[in-house]
N, C-alpha and C positions, 0 to 999 in steps of 0.2 A: 787356338785360344782368341786370335783376332777375328775369326769366322764367328765365334760363338759372341764377342762382346759385339760384334755388327747384327747380330740375329737379334739381342738382346734389346740393341738400341732402335732398331727396326718395331721391335713388338712394342716398346714403349710410346714409340712416335705414333705409332697405330692406334694405341689405347688412348693416346692423349689428343689425338687427331679425331678419333670418335667421340670423347668426351666433350671436345669443343662443338663437334658438330650436334650432338644431342641437345647440349645444354646452352647452347650459345644465345638462344632467344629466351632463357629463362633466367638469365643472371642479369642482375641491375649493374650495368657498367662502372657505377659511382660507388655504390654501396656494396657489391658484391653479393647482395642477399638474393634469396630464390624468389622470383616474380611468380606469383599464383597462378595455376590456372584459371581462363576467364569463370568457370563455374564456380570457383573457390574464393574469388575476390569479393564478392558479396551475396548474402544471402538472396535465394528468390523469393520475392513479395508474393504472397497469395492475393489472388484478384480479388475486386470488390465488383459484386458480391462473391461470396465463395461458391463455386461450382454448383453445389447442391441446393444453393438458395436463390429462390426466385428474385429478379432484379426490383419487382415493385414492393419487395418487402423492406426496401430502403427507404420508402416515400412514408412520412409520417401519416398522410392521409389513409393509406392502405391499413394501419392498425387502428386509428380513431374509427374507420368505417365498421370496424368488428368489435367496438366496444357499445355496451348498454350503458347510456347515458354518461357520457365520456365527460361532461361537466358538474356530476352530481359530488357533492363533498363526501367522501368515503369516512372518513374521521375528523373531528374537530380538534384544534389545538390542545383543548382541555383534556379530550379523550387521549390523544397521542401521549402527554405529559404523564397522565395516569399509567398508561401502560409502560413508560419509561420508570416510573417509580415503583410498579410492581416488580417488574425484572430486576432492577438494581438493588431492590430490597430483599428480593429471595437470594442473590449471589452472595450476600453479607452472611448469612446462615452457616455455620460449621459445616453442614453436609447438605447443599442446597438442592441435590438430585436424588435424595435419600427417597423421596415417594415416587419416583418414576419408575415404570416398568423397565424391566433389563433390556429388552430390544431399542428401548428410545435412547438408552444411555451410550451417546458416542464415545469412542477413544479419541480423547483430546489430543490431537499431533500439534505440537509447538515446534518452533525450530530456533528458539532464542531463550536464553536463562532469564530474561528479563519479564517473562511472562507473568500478569498477575490477573486472577480471575475477576477481582475488585480492585478498588484504589481507596485502602483504609485511610482514615485521617492521621497519619503517625505523628501530627504537632499535638494530639492529645495522648499519646503514648507516654511511658516513662521512657527519659532520655537515654537509660541504659538498654532498654527494649530495642528502642530505634537503633542503637549501636550494634547490637546483635544482629538486627534485621539486615543492615548494611554490611556488616561482614559475610553473613550467609550469601546475600546477594552478588557481592562483589568476587568472593570466592568461586562461585559458580561461574562467574564470567571468565576467571582464570583458568578454570579447568576446561570451558570451552574453547580459550585461546590455545590450549594444548591438546586439544581432542583431535585435530587431524593438521594436514599440511594446507596452508593459506596462500594466495599468491597477491601481489600488488596489482595495479591498474594494466600492467603490461603482462600479466598472467606468468609471473616471474616468481616462483617461490620465495617466501621471506626466508633470510638466514635465521640462525637462532638468537643472534645478537638483535636483530629486529624485534622478534617477537619478546625477547626480555625487555626491549624497549617500551613496547606497548604495556606489558604488565606492569612495569615500573610506574609507569604513568598512572595507573591507579592507586597507586599510594595506599596500599592495604596497610602497611605499616604506620600509616599517620591517621588513621580513623580512630578517633577518640573514644574513651570507654563511656563517655555520654555524650550525645547528640542534639544539639537545638536545632530543630527543624526551622528553616527560613522560608518565608513564601515568596515565591517567584511569580513572574508572567512572561510568556514569550512575546519577542517583539517583532518576529517576523516567523514565517513557516520554518520550522525546524526538524531536524533529522535527529531521531531517537535511536542511539546506537548502542551494540553489544559490548564495543571496544572503544576507549577514546582514540580515535583516529580520524583523520582528515579525509572525508569522502567527497568527489571520487577518487583522489589521489593515491589514498591509503584503506581499499576495499579489503575486504576477505573473499577474494575469488578462489573458487575450488577446481574449475575446469577450464583449458586453454581451447583455443581454436575458435570455439562456438562463443558467444557473447552470453556469460551465465552472470548470476546475482551476487550482488554483495551481501554475504552472509553475515556481516558485522553490523548490518543496519537492522532496526526493528520496524520503524514506521515513521511516519511524519507527523508532528505535533503542528496544529495551525497556529498561526498567528492569534495573540490575546487569549490563550490558554492558560490556565493556573498550573504551578507545579509546587511540589514540595521538593526543597533543594535540601540535600542529605551529607554531600559530602564533595569535596574538590579535588580535581587532580593535582598530581605532583607539580606541574607547570602552572596551574592555575587555568589553562586555558579550556578546559573542561569541569561541567559540574555534574555530579551523580545524583539523579532526580527521580522522583516518582511523580509520573503524568500520565496524560492519557496513552494508552496502549503498553503502559507497565514501567518497569524500573529501566534506566538506560543512562547514557551520558549524552549531553546535548553541549554545544559550544557555548561558552560563558559569554560571548559577545552577542548572543542571541536572547539573553534572559536579563530582565529587569528586577530588582528587589523593592518590595513594598510592603505595608502592612496587609493581614488578611482581610481588613475592612476595605481598603480602597481598591485592593484586586478583586475581590468579591463583587463589590459596585461596578466596577466595569465589567467583569464579565456577566453578571446577572441585568443588565441594563436592558430594561422591557422596551425600549425603542431601539431598532436596530435594523441594518441591513445585512442581507444573508447572499454569498455568492452561488451563482447557478450557475456558472460556467468553468471549466476546467481551470482557468486561470483568470480572475478579475483583477484588473489593475485600478489603483487608486492614483490620485495626481497631488502634487504641492500647490498648484495653482487654479484659479476658478477658471480658468479656460481649458484645463486637462490638456495640457500640451507636453509636459514632462513628468512621466511616471515617477512616482515616490515609493512605490513598492507593489505588493499583489497579495490576493489571498484566494485560496483554492475553494473549489466547490464545496458546500455545505458550512464553509467559515463564517463567522458573523462578527461585526464589528458595529459599536454605537452609533446610532444617528442622532446628530446634532440639529439639523434643519432638513426640512423636505422641500426641495427644489429641484431645479436642472441647472447645474449639477446637484447631487445631493450632497450635502456635507456631514462628514463622519468624523468620528474620534479615533485615533490610531495610537497603541501603545509605543513608547520609545524607551530608550535606556540612556540616561545621564552618564556623562563619563565617569561619575563615582559608582555608577552601577545600579542607582536608583530610578525608581518608577515614575515615569511622568506620561503626558499625553501631548499629540500636536494634533492640528486640524487639516483634513486632508479632503479630495472631491472625488465624487466618482459619477460620469454622464448617466443620466437614465437610459437604459438599455436593457436588453435581455440577460446582460451578464450579471444583474444585480436584481433582488427584489426587497423592497421593504417588507420586514416581517417575514414569517413564514410564507412559502406558497401554499394556496389552497390544495389541499390533498385530494386530487382528481386523478382520474386515469390519463387525461389527456396531459396532465402536468408532469406525470411519471415518465410516460414514454416520450414526450417532447424534451424533457429535463435530460433523460438517458441518453437520448440522440446526440445532444451536444458532446457526448464524450466517444463517439463513433470514430473509430481510427486512432484513439489516444494509443501510444505504445503501452505495452505490459512493463510494469517495473515492479518485481516481485516484494521488495522491501521498501520500496519507495525511496531508494538509494539515490535515484534520479530525479527526486520531486514528480514522481509519476504515481500510479496506482495499480496494485495487482488486483484479483477478483472481488475479494472481500471487501477491500477499502473503495472500491468503485460504489458498492452497495450502502457501505456505512454513509458515504459523502452525498451520494443521491437522496437516500432517505432522510439525511439531515436537514435538507433543503425544506422538508416538511414538518420538522421538530423532532423526528424520531433519534435515539441515542441507542444505536445498534451495538451489541457486545463487539469487542476487538478482535473477536477470533470466528470465522464463519461456522466452526462446528457448534457454537455456542447459540446461533441463529435461532435454532429448533426451539431453544428454550424460553425465546424473548416473550412468547406466549401459546396459549393452548388451542388455539384456533384449527391447528392442523396437526394432529398427533400420528399420523400413519407412517410407516416405515416399509420402505421396499427393499427387496432382497434380491441378490443375482439370480437365485434358484428359481423364481418365478418366470423367469424368461422375458425376451424382449418384447413380444406382443402385450403380455400383461402388463409391463412395467410401462411401457408407451400408453395404454388405456388408462391406468390408474393416474399417470401424471396429466394425462390430457383431461381430467375429471377436475382438477385443480382450477382455483379462478385466476385468470391471466392478468398480467400487469402488478399484481399485488402479493405475488407467491415466490418465495426463494426456496430454492432446493440445494441442499448440500450431501455430497458424497463423505464430507469428513476431511478430504484435502481439496475441494473446489467447490465454490458456488455459482449459482447462475440464477438469472430472473427469468421466470417463464411467463412467455408473453402470447402463447397461442399454439396451434398444431396446423400442419400441412400434409394432408393426404395421410394422416393419422401420425405423423411425426411431431414432437414436441420441438417447439422452436422457442430458442432463447435469445435473451440479451446476454452477451458474454464477454468475459475477458481474462484471456488465457495465454500461457506463452509457449504455445506448441504448434506443430506444423503438420503436413501430411503427404504423403507420396502420391503422384498422380499415375495413371495406367502404364506410363513409361518408366517409373520409378525414379522421377524427378522430384526432389523434396522442395516444397513450398512453406514457407514460413507464415504464419499469421500472427501471433504475437501482438495483438492489439485488441479494442473493444470492437466487438462484431456481431452482427445476427447469425446465428448457427443453431446446431441442432445438437443431439446427444452423441454423435461420432467423435466429437472432441470436447475436452480431452479424454483419449481413448480408455482410460481406466474408470471413467464416471460410472459405467455400467456394470462394473466389476465390484461394486462396493455397495453397503446398505446406504439408502437416501432417505433424508428427513427433510422435513419442510417448515417453512415459517410463512404463515398466511397474514399479511399486515392488513387486517381489515376489521 
């Protein structure tokens, strides 16, 4: 019996010793957590340029040299405004796509219950109809909340009690039978969310290990944009609104209330500055020493005086929630333009290049951009008001109505794409959008923003996940779907 005990003791010692030997260098001595292998600690950053892209393509002059008359104005602001009006009038019809051929009717993939094809003026509706709309929309969000498991910022699954807390904050039981729509305006760049939760502390993640996207966010609404305020959360910390990009929740502190007239006058001011960088700072002093806020590419604010620095007007929220304005200043630089940029090919590629390297942010939950938002913001610098979903881009005009299908083969695919007009053609496969800018050895070259990576010849994975110059090998599903086009000229 004693011998048997000795054998067991020795065996345990060997097992324990082996465990120490194997894991000694992998266990943190303080936290006792597993220390990841070096290749798992951070993602491998894909090189610049990507291996299959010649380095000269990162030089603006490379692309300008390939333009016919790079400084020719393609469309005037008046022509762009008319194009905007035609599209937004079309999507107000009961069935805006009724007259289109079947092959051009895309399957509209959207990821959030707040999606809206257009932005009805609910303040003109019967108040009981507004109430019904809010009930339907918030119920869709409740269903979305219970659709699958979600996790917090540490990728830890929310408990049932936490999920019920998010649902309770929506205050569905407090929706009145009649709703008087209030007019609001964003006083800073604001997240529009499916769920009234604070991001990034309370995101809706669905995957661990790899950094994934906040599925509870819809998009960002720029500073100085009008909102229709429809409901308040139970705590009052969030407001349910209809704004740019659809229905959703915004933080109440980011919204000021005013009359339709005063908000409309601020938004429609004909003298304005527009941000032409990813983020443009404005300052509270004429020396531009201390930033007072920022606005993103394509956003605009009223101009009060044209000098250096530029004097602008910014929206603010008083403590009682009412709308007011303050004066701010911006240094004259490439980060901002007085009025819209002239719509030329040189300006398109020069402005796009200012986003190169910006991280991919699927829903704007980190105040970044995903693919379609890059092009919405880029072309907003010239006055375009593109749809809020990439699949809808093809319907913005009828300049290019062709549809490419996977069965035509890659060579025919490439050849057809290369007949498009560079720098003004957006191409969409329904789930992804790219800006076509030319070809290299028969391969279409694109300005792109995506959240994907690729394996090298040694099966090492490299992450791109940023604005880049690429071709159609990424995302890998692009050539497996029908592709439609929008030609902005």
